[in-house]
C-alpha positions as a Markdown table, in Angstrom:
| # | Residue | x | y | z |
|---|---|---|---|---|
| 1 | Met | -19.6 | 43.8 | -1.2 |
| 2 | Glu | -19.3 | 41.3 | 1.7 |
| 3 | Gln | -22.6 | 40.4 | 3.3 |
| 4 | Lys | -23.0 | 41.5 | 6.9 |
| 5 | Pro | -23.9 | 38.7 | 9.4 |
| 6 | Gln | -27.5 | 38.6 | 10.6 |
| 7 | Glu | -28.5 | 37.3 | 13.9 |
| 8 | Gly | -29.1 | 33.5 | 13.8 |
| 9 | Glu | -27.1 | 32.9 | 10.7 |
| 10 | Asn | -24.9 | 29.9 | 11.4 |
| 11 | Leu | -23.8 | 28.5 | 8.0 |
| 12 | Ile | -21.6 | 30.3 | 5.5 |
| 13 | Arg | -20.1 | 29.7 | 2.1 |
| 14 | Gly | -16.9 | 31.6 | 1.2 |
| 15 | Ile | -14.4 | 31.6 | -1.6 |
| 16 | Ser | -10.9 | 32.8 | -2.2 |
| 17 | Lys | -10.5 | 36.0 | -4.2 |
| 18 | Asn | -9.1 | 34.2 | -7.2 |
| 19 | Gly | -11.8 | 31.5 | -7.0 |
| 20 | Gly | -9.4 | 28.6 | -6.4 |
| 21 | Val | -10.6 | 27.6 | -3.0 |
| 22 | Val | -14.2 | 27.3 | -1.6 |
| 23 | Phe | -15.1 | 27.1 | 2.1 |
| 24 | Tyr | -18.3 | 25.9 | 3.8 |
| 25 | Gly | -18.7 | 26.2 | 7.6 |
| 26 | Val | -21.5 | 25.7 | 10.1 |
| 27 | Asp | -22.0 | 26.1 | 13.8 |
| 28 | Ser | -24.4 | 23.2 | 14.3 |
| 29 | Thr | -24.6 | 23.5 | 18.1 |
| 30 | Glu | -28.4 | 24.1 | 18.2 |
| 31 | Ile | -28.9 | 21.4 | 15.5 |
| 32 | Val | -27.2 | 18.7 | 17.5 |
| 33 | Arg | -28.9 | 19.8 | 20.8 |
| 34 | Glu | -32.3 | 19.4 | 19.1 |
| 35 | Met | -31.2 | 16.0 | 17.8 |
| 36 | Glu | -30.1 | 14.9 | 21.2 |
| 37 | Arg | -33.4 | 16.1 | 22.7 |
| 38 | Met | -35.5 | 14.2 | 20.2 |
| 39 | His | -33.5 | 10.9 | 20.1 |
| 40 | Lys | -32.2 | 10.8 | 23.7 |
| 41 | Thr | -28.8 | 9.7 | 22.4 |
| 42 | Ser | -25.8 | 8.6 | 24.6 |
| 43 | Ala | -22.6 | 10.7 | 24.4 |
| 44 | Val | -20.9 | 8.7 | 21.6 |
| 45 | Thr | -24.0 | 8.5 | 19.4 |
| 46 | Thr | -24.6 | 12.2 | 19.9 |
| 47 | Ala | -21.1 | 12.8 | 18.6 |
| 48 | Ala | -21.5 | 10.4 | 15.7 |
| 49 | Leu | -24.9 | 11.5 | 14.4 |
| 50 | Gly | -24.0 | 15.1 | 15.3 |
| 51 | Arg | -21.0 | 15.0 | 13.0 |
| 52 | Leu | -23.0 | 13.4 | 10.2 |
| 53 | Leu | -25.7 | 16.1 | 10.5 |
| 54 | Thr | -23.0 | 18.8 | 10.4 |
| 55 | Ala | -21.5 | 17.4 | 7.2 |
| 56 | Ala | -25.0 | 16.9 | 5.6 |
| 57 | Ser | -25.9 | 20.6 | 6.3 |
| 58 | Met | -22.8 | 21.8 | 4.5 |
| 59 | Met | -23.3 | 19.4 | 1.6 |
| 60 | Gly | -26.9 | 20.5 | 1.3 |
| 61 | Met | -25.6 | 24.1 | 0.7 |
| 62 | Met | -23.6 | 22.7 | -2.2 |
| 63 | Leu | -26.8 | 21.7 | -4.0 |
| 64 | Lys | -27.9 | 24.0 | -6.9 |
| 65 | Ser | -31.6 | 24.2 | -5.9 |
| 66 | Arg | -33.3 | 24.6 | -2.5 |
| 67 | Ser | -35.8 | 22.0 | -3.6 |
| 68 | Asp | -33.0 | 19.4 | -4.0 |
| 69 | Ser | -31.9 | 17.1 | -1.1 |
| 70 | Ile | -29.0 | 15.0 | 0.0 |
| 71 | Thr | -28.9 | 12.0 | 2.2 |
| 72 | Leu | -25.8 | 10.6 | 3.9 |
| 73 | Gln | -26.1 | 7.0 | 5.1 |
| 74 | Ile | -23.5 | 5.1 | 7.1 |
| 75 | Lys | -23.6 | 1.4 | 7.8 |
| 76 | Gly | -20.4 | 0.6 | 9.5 |
| 77 | Gly | -21.2 | -2.6 | 11.4 |
| 78 | Gly | -20.7 | -1.0 | 14.8 |
| 79 | Pro | -23.1 | -1.0 | 17.8 |
| 80 | Ala | -24.7 | 2.3 | 16.8 |
| 81 | Gly | -26.1 | 0.6 | 13.7 |
| 82 | Arg | -27.3 | 2.6 | 10.7 |
| 83 | Leu | -26.9 | 6.4 | 10.7 |
| 84 | Leu | -28.8 | 8.7 | 8.4 |
| 85 | Ala | -28.7 | 12.4 | 7.9 |
| 86 | Val | -30.8 | 14.3 | 5.3 |
| 87 | Ser | -30.4 | 17.9 | 4.2 |
| 88 | Asp | -32.5 | 20.1 | 2.0 |
| 89 | Gly | -31.0 | 22.6 | -0.4 |
| 90 | Ser | -30.8 | 25.3 | 2.2 |
| 91 | Gly | -28.8 | 23.2 | 4.8 |
| 92 | Asn | -31.7 | 22.3 | 7.1 |
| 93 | Val | -31.2 | 18.8 | 8.4 |
| 94 | Lys | -32.8 | 15.8 | 10.1 |
| 95 | Gly | -31.3 | 12.6 | 11.2 |
| 96 | Tyr | -31.7 | 9.1 | 12.7 |
| 97 | Val | -29.5 | 6.5 | 14.4 |
| 98 | Gln | -30.6 | 2.9 | 14.7 |
| 99 | Asn | -29.4 | 2.4 | 18.3 |
| 100 | Pro | -29.4 | 5.8 | 20.0 |
| 101 | Val | -27.8 | 4.5 | 23.3 |
| 102 | Val | -24.4 | 3.0 | 23.0 |
| 103 | Glu | -21.9 | 2.7 | 25.9 |
| 104 | Ile | -18.3 | 2.0 | 25.0 |
| 105 | Pro | -15.0 | 3.0 | 26.6 |
| 106 | Pro | -13.4 | 6.2 | 25.3 |
| 107 | Arg | -10.2 | 6.2 | 23.3 |
| 108 | Glu | -6.8 | 6.2 | 24.9 |
| 109 | Asp | -6.6 | 10.0 | 24.5 |
| 110 | Gly | -9.9 | 10.4 | 26.4 |
| 111 | His | -12.0 | 11.3 | 23.4 |
| 112 | Leu | -15.3 | 9.6 | 22.6 |
| 113 | Asn | -14.7 | 6.6 | 20.4 |
| 114 | Val | -16.9 | 7.4 | 17.5 |
| 115 | Gly | -15.1 | 5.1 | 15.1 |
| 116 | Ala | -15.8 | 2.1 | 17.4 |
| 117 | Ala | -19.5 | 3.0 | 17.8 |
| 118 | Val | -20.0 | 3.5 | 14.1 |
| 119 | Gly | -17.8 | 0.7 | 12.9 |
| 120 | Arg | -15.3 | 0.6 | 10.1 |
| 121 | Asp | -16.5 | -2.4 | 8.1 |
| 122 | Gly | -19.1 | -0.8 | 5.8 |
| 123 | Thr | -19.9 | 2.1 | 3.5 |
| 124 | Leu | -20.8 | 5.7 | 3.3 |
| 125 | Asp | -23.7 | 6.3 | 0.8 |
| 126 | Val | -24.3 | 9.8 | -0.6 |
| 127 | Ile | -27.7 | 10.1 | -2.3 |
| 128 | Arg | -28.5 | 13.3 | -4.2 |
| 129 | Asp | -32.2 | 13.8 | -5.1 |
| 130 | Leu | -32.1 | 16.5 | -7.8 |
| 131 | Gly | -35.7 | 16.2 | -8.9 |
| 132 | Leu | -34.9 | 13.8 | -11.7 |
| 133 | Arg | -36.4 | 10.3 | -12.2 |
| 134 | Asp | -33.5 | 8.6 | -10.4 |
| 135 | Pro | -31.3 | 10.1 | -7.6 |
| 136 | Tyr | -27.5 | 10.2 | -8.0 |
| 137 | Ile | -25.9 | 7.6 | -5.6 |
| 138 | Gly | -22.3 | 7.5 | -4.7 |
| 139 | Gln | -20.8 | 4.9 | -2.4 |
| 140 | Val | -17.3 | 4.6 | -0.8 |
| 141 | Pro | -15.9 | 2.2 | 1.8 |
| 142 | Leu | -15.5 | 3.6 | 5.3 |
| 143 | Val | -12.0 | 4.8 | 6.2 |
| 144 | Ser | -12.3 | 5.2 | 10.0 |
| 145 | Gly | -16.0 | 5.6 | 11.0 |
| 146 | Glu | -15.0 | 8.9 | 12.5 |
| 147 | Ile | -17.1 | 10.7 | 9.8 |
| 148 | Ala | -14.8 | 13.5 | 8.8 |
| 149 | Glu | -12.2 | 11.2 | 7.2 |
| 150 | Asp | -15.0 | 9.3 | 5.5 |
| 151 | Ile | -16.5 | 12.5 | 4.0 |
| 152 | Thr | -13.0 | 13.5 | 2.8 |
| 153 | Ser | -12.6 | 10.1 | 1.2 |
| 154 | Tyr | -16.0 | 10.4 | -0.5 |
| 155 | Phe | -15.1 | 13.6 | -2.2 |
| 156 | Ala | -11.6 | 12.3 | -3.3 |
| 157 | Ile | -12.9 | 9.0 | -4.7 |
| 158 | Ser | -16.4 | 9.7 | -5.9 |
| 159 | Glu | -16.1 | 13.3 | -7.1 |
| 160 | Gln | -12.3 | 13.7 | -7.5 |
| 161 | Val | -12.4 | 16.9 | -5.6 |
| 162 | Pro | -9.5 | 17.5 | -3.2 |
| 163 | Thr | -11.2 | 18.2 | 0.1 |
| 164 | Val | -10.5 | 18.8 | 3.8 |
| 165 | Cys | -13.4 | 18.1 | 6.2 |
| 166 | Ala | -13.3 | 18.9 | 9.9 |
| 167 | Leu | -16.2 | 18.0 | 12.2 |
| 168 | Gly | -16.6 | 18.2 | 16.0 |
| 169 | Val | -19.2 | 17.7 | 18.7 |
| 170 | Leu | -18.4 | 18.4 | 22.4 |
| 171 | Val | -20.6 | 16.5 | 24.8 |
| 172 | Asn | -20.8 | 17.5 | 28.5 |
| 173 | Lys | -20.8 | 14.9 | 31.3 |
| 174 | Asp | -24.5 | 15.4 | 31.8 |
| 175 | Leu | -24.9 | 14.4 | 28.0 |
| 176 | Ser | -25.9 | 18.0 | 27.0 |
| 177 | Val | -24.2 | 19.4 | 23.9 |
| 178 | Gln | -21.7 | 22.1 | 24.7 |
| 179 | Cys | -20.9 | 23.0 | 21.0 |
| 180 | Ala | -20.8 | 21.4 | 17.6 |
| 181 | Gly | -19.7 | 22.5 | 14.1 |
| 182 | Gly | -17.4 | 21.9 | 11.2 |
| 183 | Phe | -16.0 | 23.1 | 7.9 |
| 184 | Ile | -15.3 | 21.8 | 4.5 |
| 185 | Val | -12.5 | 23.3 | 2.3 |
| 186 | Gln | -12.3 | 22.3 | -1.4 |
| 187 | Leu | -9.7 | 23.0 | -4.1 |
| 188 | Leu | -11.3 | 23.9 | -7.4 |
| 189 | Pro | -9.6 | 23.2 | -10.8 |
| 190 | Gly | -6.7 | 25.4 | -11.5 |
| 191 | Ala | -5.3 | 25.7 | -8.0 |
| 192 | Thr | -1.5 | 26.1 | -8.0 |
| 193 | Glu | 1.0 | 24.1 | -6.0 |
| 194 | Glu | 1.8 | 27.2 | -3.9 |
| 195 | Glu | -1.9 | 27.6 | -3.0 |
| 196 | Ile | -2.1 | 24.0 | -2.1 |
| 197 | Thr | 0.9 | 24.2 | 0.2 |
| 198 | Ala | -0.3 | 27.4 | 1.8 |
| 199 | Leu | -3.8 | 25.9 | 2.4 |
| 200 | Glu | -2.3 | 22.8 | 3.9 |
| 201 | Ala | -0.2 | 24.9 | 6.3 |
| 202 | Asn | -3.2 | 27.0 | 7.3 |
| 203 | Ile | -5.4 | 24.0 | 8.1 |
| 204 | Lys | -2.6 | 22.2 | 10.0 |
| 205 | Ala | -2.2 | 25.2 | 12.3 |
| 206 | Met | -5.9 | 25.3 | 13.2 |
| 207 | Pro | -7.1 | 23.9 | 16.5 |
| 208 | Pro | -10.0 | 21.3 | 16.6 |
| 209 | Val | -13.4 | 22.7 | 15.7 |
| 210 | Thr | -14.8 | 22.3 | 19.2 |
| 211 | Thr | -11.8 | 24.1 | 20.7 |
| 212 | Met | -12.4 | 27.1 | 18.5 |
| 213 | Leu | -16.1 | 27.1 | 19.2 |
| 214 | Ser | -15.5 | 26.8 | 22.9 |
| 215 | Glu | -13.1 | 29.7 | 22.8 |
| 216 | Gly | -15.9 | 31.8 | 21.2 |
| 217 | Lys | -14.6 | 31.8 | 17.7 |
| 218 | Ser | -17.2 | 32.1 | 14.9 |
| 219 | Ile | -17.5 | 30.2 | 11.7 |
| 220 | Gln | -16.3 | 33.4 | 9.9 |
| 221 | Asp | -13.2 | 33.2 | 12.2 |
| 222 | Met | -12.6 | 29.7 | 10.9 |
| 223 | Leu | -13.0 | 30.9 | 7.3 |
| 224 | Asp | -10.4 | 33.6 | 7.9 |
| 225 | Met | -8.0 | 31.1 | 9.5 |
| 226 | Ala | -8.4 | 28.4 | 6.8 |
| 227 | Leu | -8.1 | 30.9 | 3.9 |
| 228 | Gln | -5.5 | 33.2 | 5.5 |
| 229 | Gly | -3.6 | 34.8 | 2.7 |
| 230 | Phe | -6.3 | 34.0 | 0.1 |
| 231 | Asn | -8.4 | 37.2 | 0.6 |
| 232 | Pro | -11.6 | 35.2 | 1.3 |
| 233 | Glu | -15.0 | 36.6 | 0.5 |
| 234 | Ile | -18.3 | 35.4 | 1.9 |
| 235 | Leu | -20.8 | 34.4 | -0.8 |
| 236 | Asp | -23.8 | 33.1 | 1.3 |
| 237 | Arg | -25.1 | 33.1 | 4.8 |
| 238 | Glu | -27.9 | 31.0 | 6.0 |
| 239 | His | -29.8 | 30.1 | 9.2 |
| 240 | Val | -30.1 | 26.3 | 9.4 |
| 241 | Ala | -31.8 | 24.1 | 11.9 |
| 242 | Tyr | -33.0 | 20.6 | 12.7 |
| 243 | Val | -36.2 | 20.5 | 10.7 |
| 244 | Cys | -38.4 | 17.4 | 10.2 |
| 245 | Asp | -40.9 | 17.9 | 7.4 |
| 246 | Cys | -43.1 | 14.9 | 8.2 |
| 247 | Ser | -46.8 | 15.4 | 8.0 |
| 248 | Glu | -50.0 | 13.4 | 8.0 |
| 249 | Glu | -50.3 | 14.0 | 4.2 |
| 250 | Arg | -46.8 | 12.5 | 3.7 |
| 251 | Val | -47.7 | 9.5 | 5.8 |
| 252 | Lys | -50.9 | 9.0 | 3.7 |
| 253 | Arg | -48.9 | 9.2 | 0.5 |
| 254 | Met | -46.6 | 6.6 | 1.8 |
| 255 | Ile | -49.5 | 4.3 | 2.7 |
| 256 | Tyr | -51.0 | 4.9 | -0.8 |
| 257 | Ser | -47.7 | 3.7 | -2.3 |
| 258 | Leu | -48.3 | 0.3 | -0.8 |
| 259 | Gly | -51.2 | -0.3 | -3.1 |
| 260 | Lys | -54.9 | -0.8 | -2.3 |
| 261 | Pro | -54.9 | -4.6 | -1.8 |
| 262 | Glu | -52.1 | -4.4 | 0.7 |
| 263 | Val | -53.8 | -1.5 | 2.6 |
| 264 | Glu | -57.0 | -3.6 | 2.7 |
| 265 | Lys | -55.1 | -6.4 | 4.3 |
| 266 | Leu | -53.6 | -4.0 | 6.9 |
| 267 | Arg | -57.1 | -2.6 | 7.6 |
| 268 | Asp | -58.4 | -6.2 | 8.3 |
| 269 | Glu | -55.6 | -6.8 | 10.8 |
| 270 | Asp | -55.9 | -3.4 | 12.5 |
| 271 | Pro | -58.2 | -0.6 | 11.3 |
| 272 | Val | -55.9 | 2.1 | 12.6 |
| 273 | Ala | -52.3 | 2.3 | 11.4 |
| 274 | Glu | -49.8 | 3.7 | 13.9 |
| 275 | Val | -46.8 | 5.3 | 12.1 |
| 276 | His | -43.8 | 6.8 | 13.9 |
| 277 | Cys | -41.5 | 9.3 | 12.2 |
| 278 | Gln | -37.9 | 8.0 | 12.6 |
| 279 | Phe | -36.5 | 11.6 | 12.4 |
| 280 | Cys | -38.6 | 13.3 | 15.1 |
| 281 | Asp | -40.5 | 10.4 | 16.8 |
| 282 | Lys | -43.9 | 12.0 | 16.1 |
| 283 | Cys | -46.7 | 9.4 | 16.0 |
| 284 | Tyr | -49.5 | 9.5 | 13.4 |
| 285 | His | -52.7 | 7.4 | 13.7 |
| 286 | Ile | -54.3 | 6.8 | 10.3 |
| 287 | Asp | -57.8 | 5.4 | 9.9 |
| 288 | Leu | -57.3 | 2.9 | 7.1 |
| 289 | Gly | -61.0 | 2.4 | 6.5 |
| 290 | Lys | -61.5 | 6.1 | 5.9 |
| 291 | Leu | -58.3 | 6.2 | 3.8 |
| 292 | Leu | -59.7 | 3.4 | 1.6 |
| 293 | Glu | -63.0 | 5.3 | 1.2 |
| 294 | Glu | -61.0 | 8.3 | 0.0 |
| 295 | Trp | -58.6 | 6.3 | -2.2 |
| 296 | Pro | -57.7 | 8.4 | -5.2 |
| 297 | Ala | -59.0 | 7.3 | -8.6 |
| 298 | Pro | -56.3 | 5.8 | -10.9 |
| 299 | Gln | -54.9 | 8.4 | -13.2 |
| 300 | Gln | -55.6 | 7.8 | -16.9 |
| 301 | Glu | -52.4 | 7.8 | -18.9 |
| 302 | Glu | -52.6 | 10.2 | -21.9 |
| 303 | Thr | -52.3 | 8.3 | -25.1 |
| 304 | Gln | -50.7 | 9.9 | -28.2 |
| 305 | Pro | -52.2 | 9.1 | -31.6 |
| 306 | Glu | -50.0 | 6.8 | -33.6 |
| 307 | Thr | -48.0 | 8.3 | -36.3 |
| 308 | Lys | -47.8 | 6.4 | -39.5 |
| 309 | Gln | -44.3 | 6.3 | -41.0 |
| 310 | Asp | -43.6 | 5.6 | -44.6 |
């Protein structure tokens, strides 16, 4: 039975009836608005980081566990500098752009020149933290810096999954965000040539994401358009948002990781450490002297008795 939409749900996962095509879609308008409010981004950087956050949210939904996380990092050599988007396993995201204010001319078609702001001489890194000792890291060279093409390239090269990714952020003249969203469609093993041809025709006929959202179309409408003729079913619906999980305890753990001698040096230079969160710009003031007084005792490693072998 298909799930009925609930108020506030803005991310869905759907699949074709025969299981050959999977669809992820998100209306990320409120996410990108919150990002712009926090980071005070210019129009082109709002579009760039907004697209990356949109992609990260959908890729977060692909994770198997809600406790997992995925990080998308782009270093393209452009004036925007490093872009970072992190999603948890539910699709909630946070992001950062090194240079939030970039002013460059638009493209010849009048659209924001995201590729020029991001740059094309660099890489897209995809880091999956699945709770194991080491995260899984995939890296591909940038195709265009326009984000969607680079995400598509990542899936094709690093995961060998035929993928279509469409992302859009529409920024008003007053720098507010009118709408934002995107979808990812993937072909699963076993898809026939006829299905591939039909899917390509469906997606080619779809207007840009921001056009559909501006016209009042929902993410489910996009699912129905992309998978027309495939009898799509919705598997999951989620409410996702811009969520920064920073806290004083996390900051303290980060300082502990520096080691006691290094923290003692920092205390001698300045007894109060000022730490800014790059994702939400919240500022923490940590009393290093008090922190050193409360320094946790070193954990004793358990030793196993030696086993004598003949």
